[in-house]
Steps between C-alpha positions, in 0.01 A plus 500: 500500500720278291700217639885427507703199577867452454714192572871430532616160608594149388165377360352584158360849529213492244271247684544691820422817343192373327369359825570823670312689235201262526482590872535874406242504220243663719720811509473541112430279209507721187839352388807319643858426427842401621869551439752211576867532531719206394875566510524833313191460292150668574193341361152657532152362444181696534133476397179706531209340695506255777807322624395188316598672186853552629513142612395380158775712340759358731397141384572611143806716577642368831772690689753362740699675773517539873443870537207695377226765552126496405197715503120479470348828388205736585518754226560863598691650201428329170252226397549140592707377214799289454725815444370657812547187718802487745792438509620800298861517367741789479638628169778228501255220568730372770310647791141398605270663744156427654327791666189566720391861550496808294788712371328847490784682313550223244416728204776747587741207564398348162564828304843532667590132390379548146763774469762221560347285222275272723203340323204359697295196416206553741260765633608443858673707763684197611702456178626859542636401847682198350655717235602763761663229724668353191621848386662580830654152501657518165638848588664374817869429537453260798667168414320242694161436335312448813618811678448685171138386477417601855663839436302540186174422667567738796593796263199431266255489786622834624353646177157334537184650638224257594476160642686173424556152605768359263717195427778515257750260342786558254669255276839620623416394848359148498362369836424845614174687562451850622174632640379829637175650624325830555124490567459156350556187722803273454599207704819288531458138551792321659571140410790245533706533179236720345338843554189663375350843434129544477212758540292275727604208729244279341733462206779345709316333793543157347880543496583688819342648806780749571432847359640847512237779424697770330432860603468804266829598331663159588718336239577131513760286316456127484709190418407144566701499833508873609295821516582861598248788562584864490297813408517662156751754633742214583456510884452177695134436559349319808288195443334215686439144394133396560319173485217470249184451694312267268558169323510411131172310539323800625580676164358225291130436406481156636153344426341826392456601126602861586703690760201724563274225594776346725547823672117550552501162662796578718326780689395293796873444573619846381243687724611275790856578442412869494370483871706214625681591817335846502205453716510586869221351696607643840481855355218425259724671244755433214873481511686682223854528627645571159353845505779604722276748708450508877138506632552864578610581152200313363271685734633824375396432132233740407472423121576202282571508114484175312675487151478240241437429125234271343384226729720630787308832484165312524639315812596842636150630446375203710764585760374863505150374603624253747758741678249783526225254620707323764752777604328828410819628335449718194636281215533577124616305208739649230570337173867467520564641155304814594650539844847535368399809297256657727582717800236393757518664841621242745548596867780363714276226652419344166603132445541401150463138368600375162347172379645288223503122446841501314658782710649625172194700351675810376220749578456355856875520559504861389210577737702336782803723418290808468340441847838436645644817332236704681597345840229258541533139633397282210419128560464229238247218468679267244514134410852468358767480767813688399314726246590863474198629685564252780858621532444871468180531715521596869335172603175316392345172468566203274203318352671150497278400209757310301570575132217652296555419130164576349502847355153572649554542867278279729653364809710817549172699522348297778838484690531876473149548636568259780822686605313837481224342728765404749632860483142632553452266803833602651432862466141458602591334836717796572213735470131415494466126444367300789656164615176322413514648137861417477454136597213469254723627222767261594259204485365635155859522364591156608187358327585661169694216346209245563251737363718557180511128448113494503487763231760314292268189510268708278738538210307280257166680585679830439634368171138421393408863564801619303402292201146632526629851414784409261389723222464817722668788349573662849403468865430740785630428850329672790553515875475730795712582807759236565400332160523788283880433461407135445283599205784698357735199544236265337479724198888524472529113511232471227642749254868396563452147390189493276537835319146596529401843636428467870451784746473514872291758685352584830144348471323821610666678203296286247232750460740793466589405140626142514140359454520612125722190452248264629342271230405137448846414357710653785478310838549687821693331777394626846727438799241522773559288818248548784629819655377854603430586140357173366139637464642799310667252266189306455320817386783562240469147366129564448585810294714283280240226459245766410702572199544127413862488604625162606634485857761271662494560875768397757339495843503338838382141554155463629361808323312333228259791437736612217423188301152655406664818361859410372555264209789331682604497853842395645515456875790573747515406865393768755797704614576823685434794256867624526610155360232451247709608189739202575207272433305691241787550265558131453179432298597790284845353445341165405247664274760704309714185474246272357352767274852572355591134456164433330587793250831333424709766673844431646421593859856461627645733222233753400576713216705823550547429871791382708510411872746744650477860366864626545487773229310828520 
């Protein structure tokens, strides 16, 4: 949640910060602001609403300077107003802070500061942290302003409970930025005669490809030519300079009107990137060397737990079906936010996977740490190289999908399912899966990108279907077996970006209560490729039609019998049932996209949502 970018160098800071905020807006867009240092003067500008509002303010009230920090907000404490926008100032007005995360003990800290005469202008926990650092700074006897600021931040953070990613500047220390993190991502970008601080590499990728991913409790001090990293206790911290693995062009919309549509159409290549170099024809199996496990260790696995949140949990559910079908290993899905607080019995031969596009999802990261705390090997399936989950997991697999900017996840879902299918194939070939079946699955995986392209060619036809139901107050999404999670994901996409009520269900559950929602105004979307339960799904469609409910069916090409029953039919190419969710979800993505656009919704920045959930 929220986005941070800081700059210190020789160029004008404001345009760089605005460009970085634009690239970070998918992380939060309730309000935005910046603080610029020029000599020993601190100027702040902030506005509620989208970054365009801040840009307009800067046109009216420009600021100059070569050092500054900025922030785009997803509200946690306090409404999205000008006063609650970041940066926040301390009592002196000479220190500015931007903050991602949650200060859990801010009320106690606030009461303490009020006793010293502090007055607060906002409802936020972040302003309390700014005042606390400023209070310690003003009480310090250290002479050098830079050393004094670092010491004040270090001492203030020792009093804090919660999570933070912060950037701080002070008018006494021009050309100097201090950052620190705990539970909220922060990245240092290294340039020539300039340095950056950001919560996401997408903010700095047009300026540098050299990045340092800070670890929890790291504290960094930046000038235009130098940087130093230590932990908040003052001890030297280890770090590694990494190369950003995508280009600025990949983080732009290009010819598409929205990031979401661009990313839907990128799926032929993102799926191919997920399996590229990982298919072994000689062994009729998959290669996942990043797992860091020997064949014997993999053979000893007796149970698998898959953890994720939102779309990642739906991908995990597909993975559960795939792994149990191909490898016959008991597999279960845990919502990451529940796993961290439950106490499930896990035997010593249990392997835990955590799944996250960003690699920074706070609940999923907590699930990883809980699994490791109990002595289990925990592997990650992530997209972002250098992310916290990627660094802290015991191994895993990257998706290599490129940046996903749209808040509603699309290509990350199909890439996650592809990697989980590779895992199922690998484990299956160690157990019960024959060479012939392994080779067939390899062929099917290789054919996925071309089949996805054929579905994408139907975008305009799917748009027509979406417009047909534009006044629907809600939708039902139904599927069985491998495509029950697909129905859940389709419903999530629809409600995320169009704001109508949409619910996903196992199709056979319709008659156990859900059928009460069927009406002529509420369409039912059936995900029903030609598989072992196809005829069962046809019977359920008949039940909906008997109650005059409209039906949109997603089924396999060549099975035109549904056209006499369903109101609208969308066809996908024939595919192995294990892989069918990768194809069947794409019409649902397009349906929700076109439906939301037609209703005038901002599909890339849906209300109340942000891309990376880094607060609990």
